[in-house]
N, C-alpha and C positions, 0 to 999 in steps of 0.2 A: 790314656798313652798306650798304642800298641807295645806289645811285648816285642823283642828279637829274640828267635829260635834257629838251633842249627841241628842240623838234622843229615844224617847221611850214612855209611859204613862205618864198622868199627875201623879203629885204624887212622881214620878220616882227619881225627885233630880237632874233634866239636871241642873237647872241653878247652884245651890249649887255646884256642884259636877263640872261642867264647869267653876267657878269663882275660885276654887280653885287649877284647874288644871290650868288653864291659868294662875293664879299666881304662880305657880311651875314650870314652862315650861316660864314663860318673854313673854307669847303672850295675847295679847288684848281679853277681855272676850267681847261677847256680845249676846243681847238673845232674838229671833225675835221678840215674841210677846210684849216685853217690847220698843222696836224700834217701831210696827205697834202702839203701842200705842202710842208716842212721835212725831212722825210724825202725825195720825189723831186728837189728843187730846183732845181723849174721850178712856176710856178702853176698852177690848175685849168684854165682856156681853154688852156693846152699842154696839158694832160695828154689833153684834149677831139681838140683837133687830131692831136694821134698815137695817140692810141690810142680814140678814139671813146666816146660815153657810158659803153657797158658794159664799156670800160676801166677807167673811171674809176668806174665801179661793184663794179667786183672790188675795186679798193683799198680803196674804202672802206668797204664789207663786211670787210676786210682788217683798217683801223683800228678799227672799232666796234667788233669783237671784242677786240682788244687795250688801248683806252683804258676798255670795262666791267669789264675785270678790275683796273682799278686801283678803291682806294677812297678814298671823301671825297670824291667830285667833282661839278662841276656841268658837265656837255656838253653843247657847242653843237652841233648837226648840220647836213648840208647839208640842202636844201630835199627832196632827192630820198630819202634814207635809207630812208624805209617804202616804196620800192618793191619791193625784194629781199622775198619772203616770211621769209628768215632772218635779216634785220636784223630787221623785227617783229619775231620771237620774242623774240629778241634783247632787243629795248626793252622788250618786256613784262615781263621781270624787273626792273625798274627804275620808277624813279617816275619817270614822263614830261608834262613840263608841253607842252601844243602848244597855244604861241601862233598864234591863230586870226585874220587881217587882212585885212578886205576886198581886194579884188582893186582898187579903186580909189588904195588905200590905199599898197598894193605897188607897183602901178603910179608912185605919187607919189615911190617912196623907191629905186626901181632903173633911171627911166629915163634917168639919164646913164652911170650904170654900163657900163664896156666888161669886166667880169669877171665877166656872166652869162653860160656858152655858150649856154642855150637861148632867151634872147633873142637875145642876139645874132646868133643866125641867125636868126630870125623877121624878117619884114618888116613886120606887126603885133605887136609885144612884148606890148600891150595884150590881145590877142587869144589869143595864148601863155601868158597868165598866168591868165587865164578859163579852158584848156585844161586848163592845170595843176591848177588848183583845185578843179577839179569831178574830175577824177582821184584826185587826192592826198588830199581833204577825210576822204571817208570812212577812207582808210588812216591816216591822222591820229590818227581817232577812237577804229579800231582799236586803238591802241595809246596814248593816252592816258587818263591818270591824271589828270589835272587839265585842262579846258579855258578855259583864258584868253582871252576876248575882246580884241583889240586894238583899240587905237584912239590916235586925235591923242594923246599924252598926254608929257609930260615922264618922261625915263629912271627918276630915283628914283622918281613915282608907278608905273611900271608894275612896277618891281622889287619895290616894298610890296605891289603886288597879287600879286604871284607868292607875298612870303612868306605874306602872308594868307589866300592859297587853302592853301599847302602848311599853315599853319597848321591850318584849319579842316579838313583831309580827311587831310593825314599829319603830324601834330604830333611825330612820333618821327624827322621828318625837319628839322622847322625849329621846334626848340625855345625859339628866341626869337619871343616875345610882342610885338611892336614897335609902339608906336603912330605913326600917323602923325604925320610933323614937318611 
């Protein structure tokens, strides 16, 4: 059975929507960044500090391979997962939901976080988010089975929208035809 993987920029809601979707579909939820932190015993900013982005990306690829071998999983990935071609090839073997969120919404959701190494190192975090969006949006689209337009909505509505999209395009992965409540 294919896994369901959520990709998108930081602040898109991948973990939140993924957790809700996993509950709804009775699948296991896994967050690749949390798994890396659990395995290393340090947080992502610390890995960036000591190993740089390239060191983190190597760890991320290893974790992605391992997590995608599991079955019946909803996997939330880090925003930069699509940067490596080998990751994109791995992702294409699964059902990928791209949570596409406008930069203004990303900025609103991430502006107070100290756990975003790519933003913390920038003098203009909003500009950095715009740069990352221009660079990564085509890569997210390349791997996406489904593109969901993120907007400011309740978590329950976002999860239901993801399930509805799955039901429409991949009913084999989302057998629950649930009505909005």
